[in-house]
C-alpha positions in Angstrom: 147.0 133.8 106.2 148.3 133.3 102.6 146.8 135.6 100.0 146.9 134.8 96.3 147.3 137.5 93.7 144.0 138.7 92.2 145.1 137.3 88.8 145.5 133.9 90.4 142.1 134.1 92.0 140.4 134.9 88.7 142.3 132.0 87.1 141.0 129.6 89.7 137.4 130.9 89.4 137.6 130.5 85.6 138.9 127.0 85.8 136.0 126.1 88.3 133.3 127.5 85.9 134.9 125.7 82.9 134.9 122.4 84.9 131.2 122.8 85.8 130.3 123.5 82.2 132.2 120.4 81.1 130.2 118.3 83.5 126.9 119.8 82.3 127.8 118.9 78.7 128.2 115.1 79.5 125.6 112.9 77.8 122.5 112.3 80.0 123.2 108.6 80.3 126.6 109.2 81.7 125.3 111.1 84.7 123.9 109.2 87.8 120.2 109.4 88.1 118.2 109.7 91.3 116.4 106.6 92.5 112.8 106.2 91.2 110.2 107.5 93.6 108.6 105.0 96.0 105.0 105.9 96.8 102.8 104.6 99.6 99.0 104.1 99.2 97.0 103.8 102.4 93.8 101.9 102.5 90.7 104.2 102.2 87.1 103.5 102.9 84.5 103.6 100.1 80.8 104.3 100.2 80.4 100.8 98.6 82.3 99.0 101.5 80.0 96.6 103.3 80.5 94.4 106.3 84.0 93.5 107.4 86.0 94.9 104.5 89.8 94.8 104.8 92.4 96.4 102.5 96.1 96.0 102.3 98.7 98.8 102.1 100.4 99.2 98.7 103.8 100.7 97.9 105.2 101.1 94.4 107.7 102.7 92.1 106.7 104.5 88.9 106.7 102.0 85.9 109.9 101.4 84.1 110.8 100.3 80.5 113.6 97.8 79.7 114.6 95.5 76.9 114.8 91.8 77.6 115.0 88.5 75.8 111.9 86.3 76.1 112.6 82.6 75.3 110.7 81.7 72.1 109.7 85.3 71.4 113.0 87.1 71.0 114.0 90.6 72.3 111.1 92.6 73.5 110.5 96.1 75.0 109.0 95.4 78.5 107.1 97.7 80.8 107.1 96.7 84.5 106.2 98.0 88.0 108.0 97.1 91.2 105.6 97.0 94.2 105.3 95.9 97.8 102.3 94.8 99.8 102.0 95.4 103.6 99.3 93.8 105.8 98.2 96.1 108.6 94.8 94.3 109.0 95.8 92.2 112.0 95.1 88.9 110.3 96.9 86.9 107.5 95.5 87.8 104.1 96.0 86.3 100.7 96.9 88.6 97.9 95.8 87.2 94.5 96.6 90.1 92.2 95.3 91.2 88.9 97.3 94.0 87.3 95.9 95.7 84.3 97.5 98.6 82.4 94.9 100.7 80.4 96.0 103.4 78.0 93.6 106.3 78.3 94.5 107.9 75.0 94.8 104.7 72.9 92.1 102.7 74.6 94.2 99.5 74.9 94.2 97.0 77.8 97.3 95.1 78.8 97.5 92.2 81.4 100.3 91.3 83.6 102.4 88.3 82.5 104.5 85.8 84.5 107.9 85.6 82.7 110.8 84.1 84.8 113.4 85.2 82.2 112.3 88.8 82.4 111.9 88.6 86.2 115.6 87.7 86.4 116.6 90.8 84.4 114.4 92.9 86.7 115.9 91.4 89.8 119.4 92.4 88.7 118.1 96.0 88.5 115.8 96.3 91.5 117.3 93.7 93.9 120.8 92.6 92.9 121.6 91.2 96.4 118.4 89.1 96.4 117.4 90.5 99.8 113.8 91.4 98.7 113.0 88.1 97.1 110.9 89.6 94.3 107.8 87.5 93.5 105.4 87.4 90.5 101.6 87.4 90.5 101.5 83.6 90.9 104.2 83.0 93.6 103.0 86.0 95.7 99.6 84.4 96.1 100.9 81.0 97.4 101.3 82.1 101.0 99.2 84.6 102.9 100.7 88.1 103.6 101.5 88.0 107.3 100.3 90.9 109.4 102.6 93.6 110.8 102.3 94.0 114.5 101.3 97.3 116.0 104.2 99.8 116.3 106.5 97.3 114.6 108.6 97.7 111.5 106.4 96.9 108.4 106.8 93.4 106.9 106.5 94.1 103.1 106.3 91.4 100.5 107.8 92.5 97.2 106.5 91.7 93.7 106.6 92.8 90.1 104.0 93.2 87.4 105.1 92.8 83.8 103.5 94.0 80.5 105.1 92.9 77.2 102.7 94.4 74.6 102.4 98.1 75.5 105.1 99.0 73.1 103.6 96.8 70.3 100.1 98.2 70.7 100.4 101.6 72.2 104.0 102.8 71.9 103.0 106.5 71.8 100.7 106.5 74.8 101.0 109.6 77.0 98.2 108.8 79.5 97.6 105.5 81.2 96.2 104.0 84.4 97.2 100.8 86.3 94.4 98.9 88.0 95.4 96.7 91.0 92.8 94.2 92.1 93.3 91.7 95.0 94.3 94.2 97.7 90.8 94.0 99.4 88.0 91.6 99.9 85.5 94.3 99.1 82.9 93.6 96.4 79.4 94.5 95.3 76.9 92.7 93.1 74.0 94.4 91.2 70.7 93.1 90.0 72.3 91.9 86.8 74.8 89.8 88.7 77.7 92.1 87.8 80.4 91.8 90.4 82.6 94.8 91.1 85.7 94.4 93.3 87.5 97.1 95.3 90.3 98.1 93.1 93.2 100.6 93.3 93.6 102.9 90.3 97.0 104.6 89.7 97.2 107.3 87.1 100.3 108.2 85.1 101.4 110.4 82.2 104.3 109.9 79.8 105.8 113.1 78.4 107.5 111.8 75.2 106.9 110.0 71.9 107.0 106.4 70.8 110.8 106.4 70.0 111.8 107.5 73.5 112.2 104.6 75.9 113.5 106.6 78.8 111.6 105.6 82.0 112.1 109.1 83.4 109.5 110.3 81.0 106.8 108.4 83.0 105.4 110.6 85.7 103.0 110.0 88.6 100.0 112.3 88.1 100.0 114.4 91.3 98.0 117.5 90.6 95.6 118.5 93.4 93.6 120.5 90.8 92.5 117.5 88.9 89.0 116.3 89.2 90.0 112.6 89.3 92.1 112.1 92.5 95.2 109.9 92.4 95.3 107.3 93.7 91.7 106.2 93.7 89.9 103.3 95.4 87.1 102.3 93.1 84.7 99.3 92.6 85.4 97.9 89.2 83.5 95.3 87.2 84.9 91.8 86.9 83.8 88.4 85.5 84.6 86.7 88.8 81.5 84.8 90.0 82.8 83.5 93.3 84.8 84.6 96.4 87.5 82.6 97.9 86.8 82.0 101.6 89.3 83.7 103.9 91.8 81.2 105.2 91.3 78.7 102.4 94.1 77.8 100.0 94.4 80.4 97.2 92.7 79.5 93.9 93.3 80.9 90.5 90.9 83.8 89.8 89.5 84.5 86.4 90.8 87.5 84.6 88.6 90.6 84.6 86.2 90.9 81.7 87.8 93.2 79.0 84.3 94.5 78.1 83.9 97.0 80.9 
């Protein structure tokens, strides 16, 4: 076995430490980042479920922030969320989504927009090969989500929700929720004819200020000690005054009433 002089050993060790320090001093954007977390949300029963209530599985990544050009509106700072829907109910189900981002600290509401130009930018980030065929809130509702057979590999349908006015109206938000409606046929109606639909609530926090547009600052709120569990299945008020019969062609649903 070849033995190096002790001086040479110290020289090699010093060079190694210097190299590691040099790597640590590179700018953050020059270092590779770990993929954003994908999170699965299983259907859960609610005390308000009545009759034959079905609920789809939902998978998502934490929201991201990008800059994109919108035709006629110029360059905008965009918030978006990649998601997948999986049907384990045994029957084809239509998913007619309504995504609302609500800032808990700024009390602003933001609705999902269909923007093909922005979707193309997002596809280059999330699906450069086109394998996932990312859809928007309109195109994903045109065909029913086919069921996954028992013990089979899931058959996810991928979509994206886009919000263009979060930065304009609540750039410094640090706490927000995303409400996803359309994953279930569950609903209730009270004596005042107020309809509440089964809705998924996802809670996030953003540990930064308005000037920082780093998506890594957005974190899933996963604290078992919190009173409000995350995720939450709730029944949330909506202005919808009808229900689309199952199996019928999907119809456009009215947006949720902002006065809730």
